[in-house]
C-alpha positions in Angstrom: -30.7 -0.7 66.4 -33.7 1.2 68.1 -32.5 4.7 69.2 -34.1 6.8 72.2 -37.3 7.3 72.2 -38.1 5.2 69.1 -40.6 2.2 69.1 -39.4 -1.3 68.3 -41.7 -2.8 65.5 -42.5 -6.4 65.0 -45.1 -8.2 62.9 -47.8 -5.4 63.2 -46.8 -3.8 67.0 -45.2 -1.2 67.9 -43.3 -1.4 71.3 -42.7 1.4 73.0 -39.3 2.5 74.8 -39.6 1.7 78.5 -42.4 -1.1 78.1 -43.3 -5.0 77.5 -45.5 -6.2 74.9 -46.3 -9.9 74.0 -46.5 -10.4 70.1 -48.0 -13.4 68.4 -46.5 -13.9 65.0 -49.1 -16.2 62.8 -46.8 -19.4 62.1 -49.5 -21.8 60.2 -52.3 -23.6 60.9 -53.3 -27.2 62.5 -54.9 -29.7 60.6 -58.0 -28.9 62.0 -57.8 -25.2 60.7 -56.7 -23.9 64.3 -54.0 -21.2 64.3 -50.7 -21.4 65.6 -48.4 -18.5 66.1 -45.0 -17.6 67.4 -44.9 -16.1 70.6 -42.4 -13.5 71.5 -42.1 -11.3 74.6 -40.5 -8.1 73.5 -38.7 -5.9 76.3 -38.0 -2.5 74.6 -35.5 -0.5 77.0 -35.6 3.2 77.5 -31.7 3.4 76.2 -30.6 2.5 72.7 -28.4 -0.6 73.0 -27.9 -4.2 72.1 -30.8 -6.6 70.6 -30.5 -9.4 72.3 -32.3 -12.9 71.2 -33.0 -15.3 73.7 -34.6 -18.9 72.4 -35.7 -22.2 73.2 -36.8 -25.3 72.2 -35.9 -25.3 68.5 -36.6 -28.9 69.5 -39.8 -29.1 70.8 -38.6 -31.7 73.6 -36.2 -29.8 74.9 -37.9 -28.3 77.9 -35.1 -26.7 80.5 -34.9 -23.7 78.1 -38.2 -22.9 78.5 -38.4 -23.0 82.2 -35.4 -20.5 81.7 -37.2 -18.4 79.7 -40.1 -18.4 81.7 -38.2 -17.4 84.8 -36.4 -14.7 83.1 -39.5 -13.1 81.9 -40.3 -12.4 85.7 -36.7 -10.9 86.3 -36.6 -8.0 83.6 -38.2 -4.5 83.7 -38.3 -2.6 80.5 -38.0 1.0 82.0 -34.4 -0.3 83.5 -33.4 -1.8 80.5 -30.7 -0.4 77.7 -31.3 -1.7 74.2 -34.2 -4.6 73.4 -34.6 -7.7 74.8 -36.7 -10.7 72.7 -37.5 -14.0 74.3 -39.1 -16.7 72.5 -39.7 -19.4 75.1 -41.1 -21.9 72.2 -39.6 -21.7 68.6 -40.7 -25.3 67.6 -44.6 -25.0 69.3 -45.7 -27.8 66.6 -43.1 -30.2 68.1 -43.9 -29.0 71.9 -47.3 -29.7 71.6 -46.4 -33.5 70.4 -43.4 -33.7 72.6 -41.3 -34.4 69.9 -38.2 -33.0 68.7 -39.3 -32.6 65.1 -42.1 -31.0 63.2 -45.1 -33.0 61.8 -43.3 -33.9 59.0 -40.3 -35.3 60.9 -37.9 -32.3 59.8 -35.6 -31.1 62.2 -36.2 -27.2 62.5 -32.7 -26.5 63.2 -31.3 -28.0 60.0 -33.9 -26.1 57.6 -32.3 -21.9 58.3 -32.8 -19.5 56.9 -36.0 -21.4 55.2 -38.0 -20.3 52.8 -41.3 -18.3 52.8 -42.8 -21.0 50.4 -41.5 -24.0 51.6 -42.6 -27.0 53.5 -43.8 -26.2 57.2 -40.3 -26.7 58.7 -38.7 -24.3 55.7 -41.8 -21.8 56.6 -41.4 -21.4 60.2 -37.5 -21.1 59.9 -38.0 -18.3 57.3 -40.5 -16.8 59.8 -38.4 -17.0 62.8 -35.0 -15.7 60.3 -36.8 -12.9 59.1 -38.3 -11.4 62.0 -36.0 -12.1 64.8 -32.5 -13.1 64.0 -32.3 -10.6 61.1 -33.0 -8.3 63.9 -30.6 -9.5 66.7 -27.1 -8.4 67.4 -26.4 -11.2 69.9 -28.2 -14.3 70.3 -28.4 -17.3 73.4 -30.0 -20.5 71.7 -30.8 -22.8 74.7 -30.8 -26.6 74.4 -30.7 -29.8 76.2 -29.6 -33.6 75.1 -31.7 -35.8 73.2 -34.0 -38.1 74.8 -32.5 -40.3 77.3 -29.1 -38.2 76.9 -28.0 -35.7 79.8 -25.6 -32.9 78.9 -23.8 -31.5 81.7 -24.2 -27.5 81.5 -22.1 -26.2 78.7 -21.8 -23.4 76.1 -21.1 -24.4 72.4 -19.8 -21.5 70.2 -17.2 -20.4 67.7 -14.2 -19.9 70.1 -12.0 -17.8 67.4 -14.9 -15.5 67.6 -13.7 -12.8 70.5 -17.4 -11.7 70.9 -18.7 -15.0 71.1 -16.0 -15.7 73.5 -16.8 -13.3 75.7 -20.5 -13.7 75.8 -19.5 -17.7 76.7 -16.8 -16.6 79.4 -20.0 -14.3 80.7 -22.6 -17.2 80.9 -20.4 -19.0 83.6 -21.3 -22.7 82.6 -18.1 -24.7 83.8 -17.2 -26.3 80.2 -16.8 -24.1 76.7 -16.7 -26.5 73.8 -15.5 -25.2 70.6 -17.9 -25.8 68.1 -18.5 -24.8 64.5 -22.2 -24.3 63.6 -23.9 -27.0 61.6 -25.2 -25.9 58.1 -29.1 -25.6 58.2 -28.7 -24.3 61.9 -30.0 -21.2 63.2 -26.6 -20.4 64.9 -25.0 -21.2 61.5 -27.5 -18.7 59.9 -26.7 -16.1 62.5 -23.2 -16.5 62.3 -23.2 -15.9 58.6 -24.5 -12.5 59.4 -21.8 -11.9 61.4 -24.5 -12.1 64.5 -22.9 -13.5 67.7 -25.1 -16.8 68.9 -23.9 -19.3 71.8 -25.8 -22.4 72.4 -26.4 -23.7 76.0 -26.6 -27.3 76.1 -27.6 -28.6 79.8 -29.6 -31.6 80.5 -32.0 -34.1 79.1 -35.2 -33.8 76.7 -38.5 -33.9 77.9 -37.4 -33.7 81.7 -36.6 -30.5 84.0 -33.0 -30.3 85.5 -32.8 -27.4 88.5 -29.2 -27.5 88.0 -29.5 -26.7 84.2 -32.2 -24.2 84.4 -31.0 -22.2 87.7 -27.4 -21.9 86.0 -29.0 -21.3 82.5 -30.8 -18.4 83.9 -27.8 -16.6 85.8 -26.2 -17.2 82.5 -28.2 -15.4 80.7 -28.6 -12.1 83.2 -24.7 -12.5 83.3 -24.3 -12.1 79.4 -26.7 -9.3 79.3 -24.7 -7.8 82.2 -21.4 -8.1 80.2 -23.4 -6.7 77.4 -24.4 -3.6 79.8 -28.2 -4.0 79.1 -28.7 -4.3 82.8 -26.8 -2.8 85.6 -24.7 -5.4 88.0 -21.7 -7.2 88.0 -21.5 -11.0 86.4 -22.2 -13.2 89.2 -20.6 -16.6 88.9 -18.3 -18.8 91.0 -17.5 -21.1 87.9 -14.6 -19.9 85.8 -15.4 -21.6 82.3 -12.9 -23.5 81.2 -12.4 -24.6 76.8 -12.3 -28.3 76.2 -9.3 -28.7 73.9 -11.7 -31.6 72.1 -14.2 -34.1 73.0 -15.4 -37.6 71.8 -18.0 -40.3 72.6 -17.0 -43.7 74.1 -19.5 -46.2 72.6 -20.4 -49.7 73.4 -18.6 -52.9 71.8 -21.3 -55.2 72.4 -24.9 -55.7 73.5 -26.7 -56.2 77.1 -27.0 -54.4 80.3 -24.9 -51.3 81.4 -24.1 -51.0 84.8 -22.6 -47.4 84.9 -19.6 -46.8 87.5 -19.1 -43.3 86.4 -21.6 -40.4 86.1 -22.0 -36.6 84.8 -19.5 -34.4 85.7 -17.2 -36.4 87.1 -13.4 -36.8 86.1 -12.1 -39.9 84.4 -8.5 -41.0 83.9 -7.2 -43.2 81.1 -8.1 -46.6 82.1 -11.0 -46.0 84.6 -14.0 -48.2 84.5 -16.8 -46.3 83.0 -19.4 -49.1 82.8 -19.3 -52.9 83.2 -21.8 -54.1 80.3 -23.1 -57.8 81.2 -25.1 -60.2 79.4 -28.6 -60.4 80.8 -28.1 -64.3 80.8 -25.1 -64.3 83.0 -21.5 -64.5 82.5 -18.6 -62.6 83.1 -18.8 -58.2 82.8 -17.1 -56.3 80.2 -15.4 -53.4 81.1 -15.7 -50.4 79.3 -12.5 -48.3 79.9 -11.9 -44.3 79.4 -9.2 -44.0 76.4 -8.3 -41.1 77.7 -8.1 -38.3 80.5 -11.1 -36.0 80.9 -14.6 -35.1 82.1 -18.0 -36.9 81.2 -20.1 -33.9 79.7 -22.8 -36.0 78.6 -24.3 -39.6 79.1 -26.8 -42.1 77.9 -29.7 -42.9 80.7 -30.8 -46.2 78.9 -29.0 -49.1 81.1 -29.3 -51.2 78.3 -27.1 -50.9 74.8 -26.5 -52.6 71.2 -22.9 -52.3 70.1 -22.0 -49.1 68.5 -24.2 -46.8 70.6 -22.7 -43.9 72.0 -22.6 -44.1 76.3 -20.3 -41.4 77.3 -19.5 -38.2 76.0 -15.8 -37.3 77.2 -14.4 -33.9 76.9 -10.4 -33.3 77.1 -8.5 -30.4 78.5 -5.0 -29.6 78.1 -2.4 -29.5 80.4 -3.3 -28.0 84.0 -7.0 -27.1 82.5 -8.2 -30.6 84.1 -7.4 -29.7 87.7 -9.2 -26.2 87.1 -12.4 -27.6 85.6 -12.5 -30.6 88.3 -12.2 -27.8 91.2 -14.7 -25.7 89.0 -17.1 -28.5 88.9 -16.8 -29.0 92.9 -18.0 -25.1 93.3 -20.5 -25.6 90.3 -22.3 -28.7 92.0 -22.4 -26.6 95.5 -23.7 -23.5 94.0 -26.7 -25.0 91.8 -27.4 -28.8 93.1 
């Protein structure tokens, strides 16, 4: 952790206390010998404190987090900052250029951590990010969206058994907190193995901007910074986060067209019709029913399906928490609509 008056050194750049610098870390080259850099914005505060890493687009087609980072850049003044803020709007620069989740070799960067200095492209990029940034951080916020044609209600995923992560998640202010163990090879798993608390924000859909997801994500990051006493001000949110007890996907039981009846963020009761699946050549519709009470926190946006495809992601809540989350969602939608 940086001390007062001490510069924050990253790569070959020394960032003085109370200043901001853009740092480019050489990552790799394109086929035509064009260099590709990992671009980091460093805000090094006047006073020592936490080192918060905020990153987006580990999957190159997940754009909401990039816009959250861009807006965050305009909200921070290093002279008023305690600690150090590291912002990486685009981790997977190769996937971003190609509008793809993956790297050119079809590897998922978020399954390659901590990587290797002499491995394939994904492994080398993961190694650079791990050793230049993750290893330096005291706290991490990892910004994600749903996959292509899948939309996610704003939610935080973390190990809720960890008090620090749970405090960060509650401060963020997303309506739902999902208890989630990190997947092997993910950046979050690597960070957690080093006892660095890392929370993951999921909101919106790949290759699409969602203003609700962006606004709530920006406010969430600032709320976490305030909770860590990196910036002054009170945590501001109208939403009380509620922990989901579990979640599951409802899958199609046959092929056809999907006429959706309930949408993202809506409460469902056991037996409610989620969608009608119909044959494009006619016939009676098949009603896809909700197996339990809950809230829809994710759904497919493609109005066609094959048997077995995931259509609705439903979160369940214990006892009276279903009423709390239902009221919270009303407040959340009004705040960010």
